[in-house]
Structures are given as C-alpha cells and as structure tokens.
N, C-alpha and C positions, 0 to 999 in steps of 0.2 A: 403254715408257719407256726401257728399256735400249738398244733400237735407236736411239732418238732421241739418246741421250747418245753412243753410239758414232759415229753419223753426225756429230754436232757436233764431236766430238773429231777425227775424220778431216779434216773441213773446216778446223778450226783448224790442224791439223798441216800441211795442204797450203798454207794461207795463210802460215803461218810459214816454210815452206820457200821458197815463192815470194818472200816478202819478203827472206829471207836471200840468195837468189840475186841479187835486184835490188840489194840493199845491196852485195854483194860486187862486182857489176859496176860500181857507182858508184865504189867505193873503187879498183877496178882502173883506171878511167878517170882518176881524180884522180892516181894514182901515175904513169900513163903521161904525163900532161900535165906533172907535176912533173919527170920524168926528161927530157922533151923540152926543157923550159925550162932545165934545168941542162946 
C-alpha cells in the first residue's frame, strides 16, 4: 500500500512538473508575441 502511494505521488509530481513547464512555455510564447507586436 505504501509503495502504491509513493508511486502515485511521484507520478502526480512528474505530471505537475510537466504541466508547469508547458504552462511556462505558453506564457513565454504569449510574452514573445506581445513584445513583437509592440
């Protein structure tokens, strides 16, 4: 049971990190577009 919980926690953490990186990339692209337009 403990191993399952740890595995789920690690998977959730990896998903969170990936999502954060993707969000950061999207924000970066929006900023780039905004700067180019200005």
